[in-house]
Each structure stands twice: as C-alpha cells, then as structure tokens.
C-alpha positions as CSV (number, residue, x, y, z in Angstrom):
1,M,-33.6,21.3,227.3
2,G,-36.9,23.2,226.1
3,S,-37.4,24.5,229.1
4,N,-34.1,25.8,229.3
5,S,-34.0,27.1,226.0
6,G,-37.4,29.6,227.0
7,R,-36.0,30.6,230.0
8,N,-33.1,32.0,228.4
9,K,-35.4,33.5,226.0
10,N,-37.4,35.1,228.5
11,R,-34.5,36.4,230.6
12,V,-33.3,37.9,227.1
13,R,-36.1,39.9,226.5
14,R,-36.3,41.2,229.8
15,I,-32.9,42.4,229.8
16,W,-33.8,44.1,226.5
17,F,-37.0,45.4,228.0
18,A,-34.5,47.0,231.0
19,F,-32.6,48.4,228.7
20,I,-34.8,50.2,226.1
21,A,-36.7,51.5,229.4
22,L,-33.5,53.1,230.6
23,V,-32.5,54.6,227.2
24,G,-36.1,55.8,227.3
25,L,-35.6,57.5,230.9
26,L,-32.1,58.9,229.6
27,I,-33.4,60.6,226.7
28,G,-36.4,61.4,229.0
29,A,-34.5,63.1,230.9
30,A,-32.1,65.1,229.2
31,I,-35.1,66.7,227.1
32,W,-36.7,67.3,230.4
33,K,-33.5,69.2,231.4
34,S,-33.2,70.8,228.0
35,A,-36.4,72.2,228.1
36,R,-36.3,73.9,231.6
37,M,-32.7,75.7,230.6
38,A,-34.5,77.1,227.7
39,G,-36.8,78.3,229.8
40,T,-35.0,79.8,232.2
41,M,-33.1,81.6,229.3
42,S,-35.5,84.3,228.3
43,A,-33.7,87.8,228.0
44,A,-34.7,90.2,230.9
45,A,-33.3,93.2,229.4
46,S,-34.7,93.4,225.8
47,G,-35.1,96.7,224.8
48,E,-32.8,100.2,225.4
49,Q,-35.7,101.1,228.3
50,Q,-34.8,98.2,230.1
51,F,-31.1,97.8,230.1
52,S,-30.6,101.8,231.0
53,Q,-32.7,101.2,234.0
54,S,-30.5,98.2,235.1
55,T,-27.8,99.8,238.2
56,T,-24.0,98.3,238.3
57,G,-24.2,95.2,240.3
58,T,-27.4,94.2,238.7
59,R,-27.5,90.5,237.5
60,T,-29.3,91.1,234.2
61,K,-29.9,88.9,231.2
62,L,-29.7,90.3,227.9
63,V,-29.4,90.0,224.2
64,V,-26.2,92.1,222.4
65,E,-24.9,92.0,219.0
66,I,-21.4,92.7,220.1
67,A,-19.5,94.7,217.7
68,E,-15.7,94.8,220.3
69,S,-14.6,93.4,223.7
70,G,-12.1,94.9,225.7
71,A,-9.3,93.3,227.5
72,D,-10.9,95.3,230.5
73,G,-14.3,93.5,230.6
74,T,-16.0,95.9,228.1
75,I,-17.9,94.8,225.6
76,E,-19.7,96.8,223.1
77,G,-22.1,96.9,220.4
78,K,-26.0,97.1,219.3
79,L,-29.3,96.0,221.3
80,P,-31.5,94.3,218.9
81,Q,-35.0,94.9,219.8
82,K,-37.1,91.5,220.7
83,K,-40.2,90.5,218.7
84,T,-40.1,87.0,220.1
85,E,-38.6,85.0,222.2
86,Q,-36.3,83.3,219.6
87,V,-36.6,86.6,216.9
88,Y,-34.8,89.7,217.5
89,T,-34.5,92.8,214.5
90,R,-31.3,94.8,214.2
91,T,-31.2,98.5,215.8
92,T,-28.7,100.9,215.8
93,T,-29.3,101.4,219.5
94,P,-25.8,101.2,221.2
95,G,-25.2,99.2,224.5
96,M,-21.9,99.0,226.4
97,V,-21.4,96.3,229.4
98,H,-18.8,95.8,231.5
99,S,-18.3,92.0,232.5
100,D,-16.3,90.4,235.1
101,P,-15.0,86.8,235.5
102,Q,-18.3,85.5,236.4
103,T,-20.1,86.7,233.5
104,K,-21.3,83.8,231.7
105,V,-22.0,84.1,227.5
106,V,-23.6,82.3,225.2
107,M,-23.1,82.9,222.1
108,G,-25.3,82.1,219.1
109,A,-26.3,83.0,215.3
C-alpha cells in the first residue's frame, strides 16, 4: 500500500512539472513573438523629408496624427517628429496618404 502511494505522488509531481514547463514555454514563445513584432514596427518615414521622398506604390511605415479620413481612401493629418522609437512630438507638418484595402493601420495614444 505504501509503495502505491509513493508512485502516485511521483506521478502527480511529474504531471505538475510537465504542466508548469509547458506553460513556461508558451509564455516564453508569446514574449519572443511580441518582441519580434515590436522590433519590425519601427517607422520608416519618420520625418517630412523621408515621407516626401517616397513614391507611389512604395511600401512605407509611418506615424501620422490623423485629422480626417475620406471614403475614397485618403487619410489627412500631421506628421509628428520622431524623438525616440516610442516618443514623437507634434508638428504642423501636413501629410496626406492614399490607402487601399491592404493598408494596415495600428492605432494608439
């Protein structure tokens, strides 16, 4: 009877260990994926000069303070100035973007 009890305790411990290891791996994978996505989201057109040099059809990442968006796919607003990867200051530099159904937009405050 004593050996069955010991085997059951060992089995339960192994199951808990496997469960905790699996949860740890899932959390680690989620953090890794999140970090990779954040690293690829740096704004390429972070200033007026870079934005104005992009040509039609060019794939561009930019930050814009949206003032108005039209049904025809135009987005009008102001281009903020990049201070750091996460800090931008407001400017009066106007910008207009023509978007299509494949345009990806991320909103934030």
